[in-house]
C-alpha positions as CSV (number, residue, x, y, z in Angstrom):
1,M,-35.3,57.4,0.4
2,S,-31.7,58.6,0.2
3,P,-29.0,56.8,2.2
4,T,-28.4,60.0,4.2
5,R,-32.0,60.1,5.5
6,G,-32.0,56.4,6.2
7,A,-28.7,56.5,8.2
8,V,-29.8,59.1,10.7
9,P,-32.6,57.0,12.4
10,R,-30.3,54.0,12.5
11,E,-27.5,56.0,14.1
12,H,-30.0,57.3,16.7
13,V,-31.2,53.8,17.5
14,D,-27.6,52.7,17.9
15,V,-26.8,55.5,20.3
16,L,-29.9,54.9,22.4
17,Y,-29.2,51.2,22.5
18,I,-25.6,51.6,23.6
19,S,-26.6,54.2,26.3
20,T,-29.3,52.0,27.8
21,E,-27.1,48.9,27.7
22,A,-24.3,50.8,29.5
23,A,-26.8,51.7,32.3
24,V,-28.1,48.1,32.5
25,A,-24.5,46.8,32.7
26,L,-23.6,49.1,35.6
27,A,-26.8,48.2,37.4
28,S,-26.2,44.5,36.9
29,V,-22.6,44.6,38.1
30,L,-23.3,46.7,41.2
31,G,-26.6,45.0,42.2
32,N,-25.2,41.5,41.9
33,V,-21.9,42.3,43.6
34,L,-24.1,43.4,46.5
35,V,-25.9,40.0,46.3
36,V,-22.6,38.2,46.7
37,L,-21.5,40.4,49.6
38,V,-24.8,39.8,51.4
39,V,-24.4,36.0,51.1
40,A,-20.8,36.3,52.2
41,N,-21.6,38.5,55.3
42,N,-24.7,36.7,56.6
43,R,-24.1,33.2,57.9
44,M,-27.9,32.5,57.9
45,L,-27.8,32.9,54.1
46,R,-25.0,30.5,53.5
47,D,-27.3,27.5,52.9
48,T,-27.4,25.5,49.7
49,T,-30.1,27.6,48.1
50,F,-28.1,30.8,48.4
51,C,-25.0,28.9,47.0
52,F,-27.1,28.7,43.8
53,I,-28.3,32.3,44.2
54,A,-24.6,33.4,44.5
55,S,-23.8,31.4,41.3
56,L,-26.7,33.1,39.5
57,A,-25.4,36.5,40.8
58,L,-21.9,35.7,39.4
59,A,-23.5,34.9,36.1
60,D,-25.3,38.2,36.1
61,I,-22.1,40.0,37.0
62,A,-20.5,38.4,34.0
63,V,-23.5,39.6,31.9
64,G,-22.9,43.1,33.0
65,A,-19.1,43.0,32.8
66,L,-18.7,40.9,29.6
67,V,-21.8,39.9,27.8
68,I,-23.3,43.4,27.4
69,P,-20.0,45.1,26.2
70,L,-19.4,42.2,23.8
71,A,-23.1,42.3,22.6
72,V,-22.7,46.0,21.9
73,V,-19.4,45.5,20.0
74,V,-20.9,42.6,18.0
75,S,-24.0,44.7,17.2
76,L,-21.9,47.5,15.8
77,G,-20.4,45.1,13.2
78,I,-16.7,45.5,13.8
79,R,-14.3,43.8,11.4
80,T,-12.5,40.8,12.8
81,H,-11.6,37.2,11.9
82,F,-14.4,34.7,11.4
83,Y,-13.5,32.4,14.3
84,T,-12.7,35.4,16.6
85,C,-16.3,36.6,16.0
86,L,-17.6,33.0,16.5
87,S,-15.6,32.7,19.8
88,L,-17.0,36.0,21.1
89,S,-20.6,34.8,20.3
90,C,-20.0,31.5,22.0
91,L,-18.8,33.3,25.1
92,L,-22.1,35.2,25.2
93,L,-24.1,32.0,25.0
94,A,-22.1,30.2,27.7
95,I,-22.5,33.0,30.2
96,T,-26.2,33.4,29.6
97,Q,-26.7,29.6,29.7
98,S,-25.3,29.5,33.2
99,S,-28.2,31.7,34.4
100,I,-31.0,29.3,33.4
101,L,-29.0,26.3,34.8
102,S,-28.6,28.1,38.1
103,L,-32.3,28.7,38.2
104,L,-33.0,25.1,37.5
105,A,-30.6,24.1,40.3
106,I,-32.5,26.4,42.7
107,A,-35.8,24.9,41.7
108,I,-34.5,21.3,42.3
109,D,-33.1,22.4,45.6
110,R,-36.4,24.0,46.8
111,Y,-38.3,20.9,45.6
112,L,-36.1,18.6,47.7
113,R,-36.4,20.9,50.7
114,V,-40.2,20.5,50.8
115,K,-40.4,16.9,49.5
116,I,-37.9,15.4,51.9
117,P,-37.6,18.0,54.8
118,T,-36.3,15.5,57.3
119,R,-33.6,14.0,55.1
120,Y,-32.8,17.2,53.1
121,S,-29.7,18.2,55.2
122,L,-28.3,14.7,54.6
123,V,-29.0,14.6,50.9
124,V,-28.1,18.2,50.0
125,T,-24.8,19.0,51.6
126,Q,-22.7,22.2,51.1
127,Q,-20.1,20.2,49.2
128,R,-22.8,18.7,46.8
129,A,-24.3,22.1,46.3
130,W,-21.0,23.6,45.2
131,L,-20.4,20.5,43.0
132,A,-23.8,21.2,41.4
133,V,-22.7,24.8,40.8
134,C,-19.5,23.6,39.1
135,I,-21.6,21.2,36.9
136,C,-23.9,24.0,35.9
137,W,-21.0,26.1,34.7
138,L,-19.3,23.2,33.0
139,L,-22.5,22.4,31.1
140,S,-22.9,26.1,30.2
141,V,-19.4,26.2,28.7
142,L,-19.9,22.9,26.8
143,T,-23.3,23.9,25.3
144,G,-21.9,27.4,24.4
145,A,-18.9,25.8,22.7
146,V,-20.9,23.5,20.4
147,P,-20.7,26.0,17.5
148,L,-16.9,26.0,17.7
149,L,-17.0,22.2,17.0
150,G,-18.6,22.9,13.6
151,W,-22.3,23.8,14.1
152,H,-21.9,27.3,12.7
153,N,-22.4,29.3,9.5
154,E,-19.8,28.8,6.9
155,P,-17.4,31.7,6.2
156,P,-18.3,33.8,3.1
157,H,-17.1,32.1,-0.1
158,H,-15.1,35.1,-1.1
159,N,-13.3,35.1,2.3
160,R,-11.0,32.6,4.0
161,S,-11.7,32.1,7.7
162,S,-8.5,34.0,8.4
163,D,-9.8,37.1,6.5
164,A,-11.6,39.9,8.3
165,I,-15.4,39.9,8.2
166,V,-18.1,42.2,9.6
167,C,-18.7,40.6,12.9
168,T,-22.4,40.1,13.7
169,F,-24.1,37.4,15.7
170,T,-26.2,36.1,12.8
171,T,-23.2,36.1,10.4
172,V,-21.4,33.4,12.4
173,M,-24.1,31.6,14.4
174,S,-26.3,29.0,12.8
175,M,-30.0,29.7,13.4
176,D,-30.9,26.0,13.5
177,Y,-28.4,25.7,16.4
178,M,-30.0,28.7,18.1
179,V,-33.6,27.5,17.6
180,Y,-33.4,23.7,18.0
181,F,-30.5,23.2,20.3
182,N,-30.2,26.4,22.3
183,F,-33.8,27.5,22.6
184,F,-35.9,24.2,22.5
185,G,-33.2,22.1,24.2
186,W,-31.6,24.4,26.7
187,V,-34.2,27.1,27.4
188,V,-37.7,25.7,26.9
189,A,-36.9,22.3,28.4
190,P,-35.4,23.7,31.6
191,L,-38.2,26.2,31.9
192,L,-40.9,23.4,31.6
193,I,-39.1,21.4,34.3
194,M,-39.0,24.5,36.6
195,V,-42.7,25.1,36.0
196,G,-43.4,21.5,37.0
197,L,-41.2,21.7,40.0
198,Y,-42.6,24.9,41.4
199,A,-46.2,23.7,40.8
200,E,-45.3,20.6,42.8
201,I,-43.6,22.7,45.5
202,F,-46.8,24.9,45.9
203,R,-49.0,21.8,46.0
204,I,-46.9,20.1,48.7
205,I,-46.8,23.3,50.8
206,C,-50.5,24.0,50.5
207,R,-51.3,20.4,51.4
208,Q,-49.1,20.6,54.5
209,L,-50.5,24.0,55.5
210,G,-54.0,22.5,55.1
211,K,-53.1,20.0,57.8
212,R,-52.2,22.8,60.2
213,A,-54.7,21.5,62.8
214,E,-52.7,18.3,63.0
215,A,-49.3,19.9,62.6
216,T,-47.2,21.5,65.2
217,S,-46.6,25.2,65.2
218,D,-43.0,24.6,64.2
219,T,-44.1,22.7,61.1
220,G,-46.5,25.5,60.2
221,K,-43.8,28.1,60.5
222,Y,-41.4,26.0,58.4
223,Y,-43.8,25.6,55.5
224,N,-44.9,29.3,55.7
225,K,-41.3,30.3,55.4
226,E,-40.8,27.9,52.5
227,L,-43.9,29.3,50.8
228,K,-42.6,32.9,50.9
229,L,-39.2,31.9,49.6
230,A,-40.7,29.7,46.9
231,K,-42.9,32.6,45.7
232,S,-39.8,34.9,45.5
233,L,-37.8,32.4,43.5
234,A,-40.7,31.6,41.2
235,L,-40.9,35.3,40.5
236,V,-37.3,35.3,39.5
237,V,-38.1,32.4,37.0
238,L,-41.1,34.3,35.7
239,L,-39.0,37.5,35.1
240,F,-36.4,35.4,33.3
241,T,-39.1,33.9,31.0
242,L,-40.6,37.3,30.2
243,C,-37.2,38.9,29.5
244,W,-35.8,36.1,27.4
245,L,-38.7,34.8,25.4
246,P,-39.1,37.8,23.1
247,L,-35.5,37.5,21.7
248,H,-35.9,33.7,21.2
249,I,-39.3,34.2,19.5
250,M,-37.7,36.6,17.1
251,N,-35.0,34.1,16.3
252,C,-37.7,31.5,15.6
253,V,-39.5,34.0,13.3
254,A,-36.3,34.7,11.4
255,F,-35.6,30.9,11.1
256,F,-39.0,29.6,10.2
257,C,-40.1,32.6,8.1
258,P,-37.0,33.8,6.2
259,R,-39.2,36.3,4.2
260,C,-40.5,37.9,7.4
261,H,-38.6,41.1,8.3
262,V,-37.9,41.8,12.0
263,P,-37.1,45.5,12.5
264,K,-33.6,46.2,13.9
265,G,-35.2,48.4,16.7
266,L,-37.3,45.4,17.8
267,I,-34.2,43.2,17.9
268,Y,-32.5,45.8,20.1
269,V,-35.5,45.7,22.4
270,G,-35.3,41.9,22.7
271,I,-31.6,42.0,23.4
272,F,-32.1,44.8,25.9
273,L,-34.8,42.8,27.8
274,S,-32.6,39.7,28.0
275,H,-29.8,41.9,29.6
276,V,-32.2,43.8,31.9
277,N,-33.1,40.5,33.6
278,S,-29.6,40.4,35.2
279,A,-30.4,43.8,36.9
280,L,-33.8,42.7,38.2
281,N,-32.9,39.7,40.3
282,P,-31.2,41.8,43.1
283,L,-34.4,43.9,43.4
284,V,-36.5,40.8,43.8
285,Y,-34.2,39.5,46.6
286,A,-34.2,43.0,48.3
287,F,-37.9,43.5,48.3
288,R,-39.1,39.9,48.9
289,I,-36.5,38.2,51.2
290,E,-36.3,39.9,54.6
291,R,-33.0,38.3,55.8
292,F,-31.4,39.5,52.5
293,R,-32.9,43.0,52.8
294,T,-31.7,43.4,56.4
295,T,-28.1,42.5,55.6
296,L,-28.2,44.6,52.5
297,V,-29.2,47.7,54.5
298,K,-26.3,47.0,57.0
299,I,-23.8,46.8,54.1
300,C,-25.0,50.0,52.5
301,R,-24.9,51.8,55.8
302,S,-21.3,50.6,56.5
303,C,-20.3,52.0,53.1
304,L,-21.6,55.5,53.9
305,P,-19.2,58.1,55.4
306,C,-19.5,58.5,59.2
307,G,-21.2,61.9,58.8
308,L,-23.9,60.5,56.5
309,Q,-24.8,57.4,58.5
310,P,-28.2,57.6,60.2
311,S,-27.7,58.1,63.9
312,S,-29.5,55.7,66.2
313,P,-31.9,57.3,68.6
314,P,-30.3,58.0,72.1
315,K,-31.2,55.5,74.7
316,A,-33.3,56.9,77.5
317,E,-31.6,57.1,80.8
318,K,-33.2,55.0,83.6
319,S,-34.6,57.3,86.2
320,P,-34.4,56.1,89.9
321,V,-37.5,54.4,91.0
322,N,-39.3,56.1,93.8
323,L,-40.3,53.7,96.5
């Protein structure tokens, strides 16, 4: 096959990839900005759980505004210095790592809410919640910066680190770091912990609802509300798993089976799915959490011009009562 014939499909794949990534970036930024606005505008949503949801939304905004553009730039193979390329790749890892740590913080928070409902407000205060958010982001930066400390591929022998190279993720990033440290240590382990926590959450809630005959109506309402929210947040974790596992599995295939060829189009699909996850979370909140949906509708209506806002039905005038 001639180079000309082989270059056309690749160019088409690149254009399709960049176009879809641009759409996902826009949806991620707009959707998660709305999430932050909803939490800021509704006092009922300013509890500790929604602090972590706001943190997750900020991470997803960063995915749309920074990670996706940088991923597109890196995928195109621009020429830059080795450590500049490595720094960009580490930034991608740090931002995406903050998402899974925010999900883990949410799972721990919901577990404590059903495990110690009477002492929850004393143990999990607003200040401690924001401290946990800061710890999540600090850990994300530290784990993402590990390759800068030396755990990375060596610069090509014919180039000094100050010379320009074709910047691709696999050129600078060590696959043993990506598989053993990033995937097994900071993706699989938190996901297993979250699965265990949500399983225990559902077990506790079902046990408490099974005692409904002995419980007060307020207790039943409390655990029913917790069950609905736990289902919604567990769905967010499930979507994260489904969107991120394909890319990590492809990294494992490339690492453990160097002779196996992973098509470039398939890699693009894996990267695209990992980015799509950031645009899906606002949809889950809007469709599954009523308080969130109500505030979101109010914000959207307030953004419409006066002429386009739906008019409320006129109130019926009270007619005099005939005695």
